[in-house]
C-alpha positions as CSV (number, residue, x, y, z in Angstrom):
1,X,164.1,151.4,163.2
2,X,165.5,149.6,160.2
3,X,163.7,151.7,158.3
4,X,165.5,154.6,159.6
5,X,168.7,153.3,159.6
6,X,168.9,151.9,155.7
7,X,169.6,148.3,156.7
8,X,167.5,145.7,156.0
9,X,167.7,142.2,155.7
10,X,169.6,140.1,152.9
11,X,167.3,137.9,152.5
12,X,164.2,140.0,152.4
13,X,165.6,140.3,148.6
14,X,164.0,138.8,145.8
15,X,164.4,141.4,142.6
16,X,167.6,143.4,142.6
17,X,168.2,145.2,139.7
18,X,172.1,147.3,139.3
19,X,172.8,148.5,136.2
20,X,175.2,151.2,134.8
21,X,177.2,151.3,138.0
22,X,180.7,150.0,137.0
23,X,180.4,146.7,139.4
24,X,183.3,144.8,139.1
25,X,182.6,141.8,140.8
26,X,179.5,139.6,142.1
27,X,181.4,140.1,145.2
28,X,178.3,139.8,148.3
29,X,175.1,138.7,146.0
30,X,175.5,135.4,147.0
31,X,174.3,136.7,150.6
32,X,170.7,137.4,148.8
33,X,169.9,134.0,149.1
34,X,166.3,134.0,148.6
35,X,166.8,136.5,145.2
36,X,165.1,135.3,142.6
37,X,165.6,138.1,139.5
38,X,169.3,139.4,138.9
39,X,170.0,142.6,136.6
40,X,173.7,143.0,136.7
41,X,174.1,144.6,133.0
42,X,176.0,147.2,132.0
43,X,178.5,146.7,134.3
44,X,182.2,145.8,133.9
45,X,182.3,142.6,135.7
46,X,185.3,139.9,134.3
47,X,183.2,136.5,135.8
48,X,180.4,134.9,137.0
49,X,181.8,133.7,140.7
50,X,179.7,133.2,144.0
51,X,176.3,132.5,142.5
52,X,176.3,129.1,144.2
53,X,174.3,130.3,147.1
54,X,171.5,131.1,144.6
55,X,169.4,129.0,144.7
56,X,166.1,130.3,144.2
57,X,167.4,132.1,141.0
58,X,165.8,132.0,138.2
59,X,166.2,135.0,136.2
60,X,170.3,136.2,135.5
61,X,170.6,139.4,133.3
62,X,174.9,139.8,133.1
63,X,174.6,141.3,129.7
64,X,177.0,144.3,128.4
65,X,180.1,143.1,130.7
66,X,183.6,141.9,130.2
67,X,182.9,138.4,131.0
68,X,185.0,136.0,129.1
69,X,183.8,132.1,130.0
70,X,180.9,130.6,131.7
71,X,182.1,129.4,135.0
72,X,181.0,126.3,136.1
73,X,179.5,127.6,139.2
74,X,176.1,128.4,137.8
75,X,175.7,124.5,136.7
76,X,174.5,124.7,140.5
77,X,171.8,127.4,140.5
78,X,169.1,124.8,140.3
79,X,166.1,127.0,139.4
80,X,167.8,129.2,136.7
81,X,165.5,129.0,133.7
82,X,166.9,132.4,132.1
83,X,170.3,133.8,131.7
84,X,171.4,136.2,129.6
85,X,174.9,137.3,128.2
86,X,175.0,139.1,125.2
87,X,177.6,141.9,124.6
88,X,180.6,139.9,126.8
89,X,183.8,139.0,125.4
90,X,182.8,134.9,125.4
91,X,185.4,133.9,122.2
92,X,185.2,129.9,122.7
93,X,183.1,127.1,122.5
94,X,184.5,125.8,124.6
95,X,184.0,128.9,127.6
96,X,180.5,127.8,127.2
97,X,180.6,124.5,128.0
98,X,178.8,125.2,131.7
99,X,176.0,126.4,130.5
100,X,174.9,122.6,129.3
101,X,174.9,121.9,133.0
102,X,172.5,123.8,134.2
103,X,169.6,121.8,135.2
104,X,166.4,124.1,134.1
105,X,167.9,126.8,131.5
106,X,165.1,127.1,129.1
107,X,166.2,130.9,128.0
108,X,169.6,131.5,126.4
109,X,171.3,134.4,125.0
110,X,174.6,135.2,123.5
111,X,173.7,138.0,121.2
112,X,170.3,139.7,120.5
113,X,167.5,138.6,118.1
114,X,168.9,140.6,115.6
115,X,172.4,139.7,115.3
116,X,174.0,142.6,117.3
117,X,174.8,142.9,120.9
118,X,177.2,139.8,120.7
119,X,180.2,137.8,122.0
120,X,183.0,136.8,119.7
121,X,181.7,133.4,120.3
122,X,178.3,133.9,117.6
123,X,180.8,134.5,114.8
124,X,181.8,130.5,114.8
125,X,179.3,128.6,112.4
126,X,179.4,125.5,114.9
127,X,178.0,128.2,117.7
128,X,174.3,127.4,117.5
129,X,174.5,123.5,117.1
130,X,177.2,123.6,119.2
131,X,175.1,125.4,122.3
132,X,171.7,123.7,121.4
133,X,173.6,120.3,121.6
134,X,174.8,121.1,124.9
135,X,171.7,122.5,126.1
136,X,168.7,119.9,124.3
137,X,166.3,121.5,127.2
138,X,166.4,125.0,125.5
139,X,163.3,126.3,124.5
140,X,165.2,129.7,122.9
141,X,168.4,130.6,122.0
142,X,169.1,134.1,121.2
143,X,165.7,134.6,121.3
144,X,164.8,132.5,118.1
145,X,162.5,129.6,119.5
146,X,165.1,126.5,119.0
147,X,161.9,123.9,118.0
148,X,158.4,123.8,117.0
149,X,156.5,121.8,119.8
150,X,155.2,118.5,118.5
151,X,151.8,118.9,116.8
152,X,149.7,115.7,118.5
153,X,147.2,114.6,115.8
154,X,144.8,111.7,114.5
155,X,145.1,111.7,110.4
156,X,141.6,110.6,110.8
157,X,140.7,113.8,112.7
158,X,141.2,115.9,109.7
159,X,139.4,113.1,106.9
160,X,136.0,114.3,105.4
161,X,132.9,113.9,107.4
162,X,130.6,111.2,106.3
163,X,127.3,113.0,106.9
164,X,123.8,112.4,105.8
165,X,121.8,115.3,105.6
166,X,118.5,115.3,104.9
167,X,116.4,116.7,102.0
168,X,115.6,120.4,102.5
169,X,112.5,121.0,103.3
170,X,110.7,123.8,101.0
171,X,110.5,127.4,103.1
172,X,108.2,129.3,100.4
173,X,105.0,128.8,100.3
174,X,103.3,126.5,97.0
175,X,101.9,129.2,95.3
176,X,105.7,130.8,94.7
177,X,107.8,128.3,94.3
178,X,105.9,127.2,91.1
């Protein structure tokens, strides 16, 4: 019956992509409480709001919108690991403060890896250091690794081995060897 009427349970939506549709507000997205992936890129969203209920959300892409600040409500997204905010209007370092309170955030982008699609704040020479200071658990900022994993090794593993090799036996017949 639901298929015929076009109705469905919002709780059954896990992946939502609404790109380039002139969306202005996040509105009722919060009713999709089991949402894991949200892509609202290329719209006209001006604020990140009404997302607190999205406790299962792992990936959120709000690139190419009109967002000027990262709202503190994002800090309530307990499962969020990836946040893309490329090509928005974030201009001041203070507007990034809230990203530091997202508990599981590992991947964050305010510009593309080649430096395009950036927010004005990316031109601040303190941008990278400030953001990494707020988000020490990041694996990648703007698609660039933040640090290489620490290598755990014992220098003794690389020491020259002390091998005693036996004298090789001749494999040629005595007549050919002499």
